[in-house]
N, C-alpha and C positions, 0 to 999 in steps of 0.2 A: 356747578361750582365756578366761582368767579376766577378768571385767570389773573394771576398776579404779574403785572408788567414790571420788568426791571427798571430801577430808577434811571432816567436819562442822564448821560454824562457827556461832558465836552472833554475830549482826550488830548487835544493839541496844547502844548505849552511852549513858551519861548524862554530861552536863557541866553546870557551873554558869555561868549568865549573870547579870551585874549591869548594870542601867541606872543609871548614876551620877547623883549629885544635880543636876549642871548641865544634864542633858538629860531630866529626869523628865517635862517637858512634851511630849516626843516619844515617850512610852511606846506609844501606839497605833500610830504609824507603824512603830516598831521591831518591835513584836510582829507586825504584819502581814508585815513582811519575813522574820521568823523562820519564821512558818508557811508562807509561800510558798517558803521554801528547804528545805522537807521535814522540819522539826523538829516534834515534839510538845512541848507545854508540860505537863509532868507535875505540877509544883508551881509556885506563884507566891505571893509575899507582898510587901507594901510595908512597909518598916521604916526606922528611923533608928538608926544605930550611934553609940555613944559613941566618943570618941578611944581609950579603952582597948580597946574591942571591935575597932576598926579595927587597933590595934597587934597584937592577937592574930591577927586574920585574915591580916595581912601580916607575920607573925612572921619569915618567910624573908627579908624585905627589911630587917630590923632592922640598924641601924648604917650604912646607906647615907645619902649626903648628902641625898637627897630624902625620906627617911622621915618627918620631921616634917611637911613640906608634904603628903605623901600622906595621912597620918592626918587632918590638918586638913581636907583637901579631901573625903575620903570621909565624914567626920562632919558636914559642913556643911549637910546637908539629907537628906530622905528618899531612899531608893533602892528599886529593884525587883529582887528576887532571883527567878530562875527556874531550874528544873531542866529542861533540854532533853534530848530523846532522839531518836535516829535512828541509822542506820548510820554508824559512824565519827564520832560526834557531836563528840568533842574536836577532831579535825583539821578537820572541816568548819566548826565554829564559829570556830576560829582563822583559817581562810581567809576566812570572811565578815567577820570583824573587821578584818583587815589589820594592818599594823605597829603596834606599841604607840605609837610617836611619830606623832601625827596629822599633823604637818607633813610628815614623810616619806611618810606614807600618801597624802596629797594628791598627791604627785609620782609615786609608784610604783604605788599601788593606788587610783586616784581613785574607783572604784565601791565601795570597801569601806566598812563602817559607820563606822569611825573617821575616814576621810577625809571622810565626809559630815557626821558629827555632832560630831567631836572638834575641839579647839582647839589643843592643843600636846602635849608629851610627858607632862605630868602630867594635864591635863584631856582625856583621850582617850575620854570618853563611855561606854565599855563595858568590861566585864571578861569574860575567859574562862579556864577552867582550862587549865593547861599540859599535863596528862597525865591518864590515867585515875585513877591513885592520888591525884593532887592534887584531881581532881574529887570523889572520894569524901569526902576530908577537908573540902573547902569546902562541899559539899552538907550534910554533917553539921553544920557550923558554922552555916549559914544556916537549916537545917531540922532542928533537934535532935530533933523529935518523930517524924521519918520514920525508919523502919527500912529500911536499905539491905541487900538481900540481894545477896551477891557474884554477879556474872555468871560462870558457868562458862566456861572457855576451855581450849584445848589438850586434854590428856588427860582432864580433868574433863568437858569438853563431849562428847568421844567416848564416855566411859563412860556419861554420862547418855543420849545418843541410843541407844547400843547396848542399854541396859537398858530404857528406857521408850518409845522411839519405833519403832525398827527392827522389832521382832517383829510389832507390830500392822500397821505399814505394809507389810511384806513379805507378810503374810497377805492384806491387802487387795489388793495388786497381783497376787498369785497368783489370787485369786478374780476379779479384773477380767479377767485374761487368759483364764480359762475361760469367763466370761460373755459377753465381747465386746459390751458394750452400745453403743447408738447414741451416747449422750452419756457418754463414760467419766469425765469430770471430775465431773459431777453424781452419777453412780452411785457413784464412789469416795468422794465426800464423804458421801453417805447411808450407805454401808457403814461408814465410819469412825465416824460418829455412832452407828450401831447397835451396833458391836462395840467401842466405847471401853471398855477394861478398867477405867477409873476412873468409869464411868457409875454414878450412884447407883441402887441397886436397893431397891425396897420389898419387905419380907418380911411376908407376912400369915400370922400364926400362927392356926391353927384351934383354937379353944377347945373344951372338952368340950361346952359348951352348944350351940355352933354345929354340932358334929358330930352331936348328937342332933336 
């Protein structure tokens, strides 16, 4: 019977988090909560946006009644921008944030960050990207010097694993079955390090003088 291999997946996602101006004094508390929730903070910077920069960042909200107040609020003081990474980072960060309206969050999600640190619908303490594509755009906005390589998914991820990972891994597992070591995990780790096809190799060219 042919063994059915699970479809390969790439689990790491990135999302943008903003600590907004009115809760900048809670930065350490919020970062501690982020780290305890399984996120890595890949990038971090403190900055103050102009009203024009805020308008560009929230361009998708342009024309809405609250837009002028939003840009005024976001440009009222320094904020902290962070790139967070973990499995399903976008959805987990949104879940940790809670509803965008802090008043509603206090009723329905009392342990969420917006319920704890937010004030109302506008001053809701923190920002999170709504989707992976939005996260890429927002990260690029806040960290223009960072080069974001697209994370392969679907067929691209399968192609990558089939080409670069599976051949070496299957050879290692075959060798493991033949060897049957007492500590298979350590043995396989050592084998993979030794047989890494991308391992740098030093070539020593024997010169004519050395040969003589």
